C-alpha positions in Angstrom: 17.7 -15.1 12.6 17.8 -12.6 9.7 16.2 -9.2 9.3 12.5 -8.9 9.9 11.1 -5.5 9.1 7.4 -4.6 9.5 6.3 -1.7 7.3 2.9 -0.2 7.8 1.5 1.5 4.7 -1.4 3.9 5.4 -3.3 4.5 2.2 -5.1 7.7 3.1 -7.9 7.3 0.4 -10.6 9.3 2.3 -12.9 11.1 -0.1 -10.7 10.1 -3.1 -11.4 6.4 -2.5 -15.2 7.0 -3.0 -14.5 9.1 -6.1 -12.3 6.7 -7.8 -12.9 3.2 -6.5 -15.8 2.5 -4.2 -18.8 3.7 -6.3 -19.8 6.5 -3.9 -19.1 9.6 -6.2 -22.9 10.4 -6.3 -23.6 9.8 -2.6 -23.2 12.6 -0.1 -23.4 10.0 2.6 -20.5 8.0 1.3 -18.5 11.1 0.7 -19.1 12.1 4.3 -17.5 8.8 5.4 -14.4 9.9 3.4 -14.5 13.3 5.2 -14.7 11.5 8.6 -11.6 9.4 7.6 -9.7 12.6 6.9 -10.7 14.7 9.8 -11.1 12.0 12.5 -9.4 8.9 11.2 -6.0 10.4 10.3 -5.6 12.2 13.7 -6.5 9.1 15.6 -4.0 6.9 13.8 -1.3 9.6 14.1 -1.8 9.8 17.8 -1.5 6.0 18.1 1.7 6.0 16.1 3.1 8.7 18.4 2.1 6.8 21.5 3.7 3.5 20.3 6.8 5.3 18.8 6.7 3.8 15.3 7.5 5.2 11.9 5.0 4.5 9.0 4.6 5.2 5.3 1.5 7.1 4.1 0.4 6.9 0.5 -1.7 10.0 0.0 -3.8 10.8 -3.1 -3.5 14.4 -4.2 -7.1 14.9 -3.5 -6.5 14.0 0.2 -3.6 16.4 0.5 -5.6 19.3 -0.9 -8.7 18.5 1.1 -7.0 17.7 4.4 -3.9 19.8 4.2 -3.6 20.3 8.0 -3.9 16.7 8.8 -1.4 15.6 6.2 1.1 18.3 7.3 0.7 16.9 10.8 1.6 13.4 9.4 4.7 14.8 7.7 5.7 16.8 10.8 5.6 13.7 12.9 8.3 12.2 10.7 6.2 9.7 8.7 7.0 9.1 5.0 4.6 10.4 2.3 4.3 8.5 -1.0 2.3 9.0 -4.2 -1.1 7.3 -4.6 -2.8 8.9 -7.6 -5.0 12.0 -7.3 -8.6 10.7 -7.0 -7.7 7.1 -6.6 -8.1 6.5 -10.3 -7.6 3.1 -11.9 -4.4 3.3 -13.9 -5.7 0.7 -16.4 -8.4 3.2 -17.4 -6.0 6.1 -18.0 -4.2 7.1 -21.1 -0.4 7.5 -20.7 -0.7 11.3 -20.8 -3.4 11.3 -18.1 -1.4 9.0 -15.8 1.8 11.1 -16.4 -0.1 14.3 -15.5 -1.5 12.8 -12.4 1.9 11.7 -11.2 3.4 15.1 -11.8 0.7 16.9 -9.8 0.9 14.3 -7.0 4.6 14.6 -6.7 4.5 18.4 -6.6 1.8 18.3 -3.9 3.9 16.0 -1.6 7.0 18.1 -2.3 5.1 21.2 -1.2 4.3 19.5 2.1 7.6 17.9 2.9 10.1 20.0 1.0 11.4 17.0 -0.9 10.3 14.7 -3.7 8.7 11.4 -2.6 10.7 8.2 -3.2 7.8 5.8 -3.1 5.0 5.1 -5.5 1.9 3.0 -4.8 -0.6 2.6 -7.7 -4.2 3.3 -7.0 -6.3 0.2 -7.0 -2.9 -1.7 -6.8 -3.2 -1.8 -10.6 -0.4 -1.3 -13.2 -1.2 0.1 -16.6 1.0 -0.8 -19.5 2.7 2.6 -19.0 3.1 2.5 -15.2 6.6 0.9 -15.1 8.0 3.4 -17.6 6.4 6.4 -15.8 7.6 5.2 -12.4 11.2 5.3 -13.8 10.6 8.6 -15.6 9.7 10.3 -12.4 12.6 8.9 -10.5 10.9 6.8 -7.8 13.3 4.7 -5.7 10.6 2.0 -5.1 7.1 0.9 -6.0 4.8 -1.0 -3.7 1.8 -2.2 -5.7 2.4 -5.8 -6.8 2.1 -9.2 -5.2 4.6 -11.6 -6.8 6.2 -12.3 -3.4 4.8 -12.4 0.1 7.8 -11.3 2.2 10.7 -10.4 0.0 11.4 -7.3 -2.2 12.6 -7.6 -5.7 13.2 -5.4 -8.8 10.3 -4.0 -10.7 10.2 -5.3 -14.2 9.1 -3.6 -17.4 7.7 -5.4 -20.4 6.1 -8.5 -18.9 3.7 -10.1 -21.4 1.1 -12.9 -21.4 -1.3 -14.4 -23.8 -5.0 -14.0 -23.0 -7.5 -16.6 -24.0 -9.5 -15.9 -27.2 -12.1 -18.6 -27.6 -12.8 -17.5 -31.2 -9.3 -18.5 -32.2 -7.2 -21.7 -32.4 -5.9 -22.7 -28.9 -2.3 -22.5 -30.3 -2.7 -18.7 -30.3 -2.9 -18.5 -26.6 -1.1 -21.6 -25.3 2.1 -19.7 -24.3 3.8 -19.3 -20.9 4.1 -16.0 -19.0 7.0 -13.9 -20.3 9.1 -12.0 -17.9 10.3 -8.5 -18.9 13.5 -6.7 -18.1 14.4 -5.8 -14.5 14.7 -2.1 -13.7 16.6 -0.4 -10.9 13.3 0.3 -9.0 12.8 -1.8 -5.9 9.4 -3.6 -5.8 8.1 -4.0 -2.2 5.3 -6.6 -2.1 1.9 -6.1 -0.7 -1.0 -8.5 -0.1 -4.8 -8.3 -0.2 -4.7 -10.6 2.8 -3.0 -7.9 4.9 -5.3 -5.2 3.8 -8.3 -3.9 5.8 -10.6 -2.7 2.9 -11.8 -6.1 1.5 -13.1 -7.6 4.8 -14.1 -4.5 6.8 -15.4 -1.7 4.5 -19.1 -1.5 3.8 -19.6 -0.7 0.2 -23.0 -0.3 -1.6 -21.8 -0.3 -5.3 -21.7 -2.1 -7.6 -23.0 -4.8 -5.2 -23.4 -4.7 -1.5 -20.3 -5.7 0.3 -20.9 -6.4 4.0 -17.7 -5.1 5.5 -18.6 -6.5 9.0 -15.9 -9.1 9.6 -14.8 -9.3 13.2 -11.6 -7.2 13.5 -10.3 -9.5 16.2 -10.7 -12.5 13.9 -8.9 -10.7 11.1 -6.0 -10.0 13.3 -5.8 -13.5 14.9 -6.5 -15.5 11.8 -4.9 -13.5 9.1 -2.5 -10.7 10.2 -1.0 -12.4 13.2 -0.7 -15.8 11.6 1.2 -14.4 8.7 3.5 -12.5 11.0 4.2 -15.7 13.0 4.9 -17.6 9.8 7.5 -15.0 8.8 9.2 -15.1 12.2 8.9 -18.8 13.1 9.4 -20.4 9.7 10.9 -18.1 7.3 13.2 -16.2 9.7 13.7 -13.1 7.6 11.8 -10.8 5.4 9.5 -7.8 5.1 5.9 -7.7 6.5 3.9 -5.1 4.7 0.6 -4.2 6.2 -1.8 -1.9 4.3 -4.4 0.0 6.3 -6.7 3.0 5.8 -8.0 5.8 8.0 -11.4 4.8 6.7 -11.1 1.6 8.7 -8.2 1.7 11.2 -9.2 5.2 12.1 -12.5 4.0 13.5 -12.9 3.9 17.3 -13.3 0.1 17.6 -10.2 -0.5 15.5 -7.7 1.6 17.5 -7.3 -0.7 20.6 -7.1 -3.8 18.4 -4.5 -2.2 16.2 -2.6 -1.1 19.3 -2.5 -4.8 20.5 -1.0 -5.9 17.2 1.7 -3.2 17.3 2.5 -4.3 20.9 2.6 -7.9 19.8 5.2 -7.1 17.1 7.2 -5.0 19.5 7.3 -7.9 21.8 9.6 -9.7 19.3 13.2 -8.5 19.7 14.0 -9.6 16.1 11.3 -7.5 14.5 11.3 -3.7 13.9 8.8 -1.2 12.5 10.4 0.8 9.6 9.2 2.8 6.7 9.0 1.3 3.2 11.6 3.9 2.2 13.9 2.2 4.7 13.1 -1.2 3.3 14.0 -0.1 -0.2 17.3 1.4 1.0 18.1 -1.8 3.0 17.3 -4.0 0.0 19.3 -1.9 -2.4 22.3 -2.1 -0.1 22.1 -5.8 0.5 19.3 -7.9 -1.0 20.3 -11.0 0.9 19.2 -9.6 4.3 15.6 -10.4 3.5 16.3 -13.9 2.2 14.8 -16.8 4.3 17.1 -18.4 6.9 15.0 -21.5 7.1 13.5 -24.0 4.6 10.3 -21.9 4.1 9.9 -19.2 1.5 
């Protein structure tokens, strides 16, 4: 059995999520849900992590730091990692390079003001890369990024300069019939994430641009998605990283805490699995990439 690390990433979107992503920037009611995530959701989750004795990584928009300073200081004081996650959860693909660069600078400074040191981890808002993101991640000295989904359970090296041909139906097919082109590897570790281990798509009620129900049974999500993927990693692959992305907006709700606690206890019941921060994952991979390679026939 190889190394199995479980890394919980808490994206503390709160009000910023409604400003930049969920279409609630004109709704006091939606914004109040973000306020609840900050003032109630964050403390609830922090208490659970303290009770279960696990370390986690928090990706915190600058807006969240400045709006909920006391709550984020408590997260840092408890020993959890803080990483960059935009300012108002802006979509990087809609930003000019200068805008994205300025947001990164402010976000880094805000985290450094809380923790006393520069953050090592970057997670793009919306999990979207602009054409400038890889270059800016390197410019600002991040050790790792966790925004992409090329692999399920194994880190790699972030690339710069990938290219692909988009279909243009007004032109001859030969102009777009080309394979995907891989760019150059950088020295930034890329730690994969997955929409199938994220709580927002199935469990957040959103009104804009179309109604999104957000009423999936949390127990079903854990049993059918989260737990089954963890079991696959343990039973078939034998080694790797299990990243799990959650939000105070969802996992800070009262009905989620006991279910989340059950999952933590389930993972802790496996002697070959450990909860670590994504910063630790990056350090482990950088020291020896082979530790996360599969030990069985499954990838």
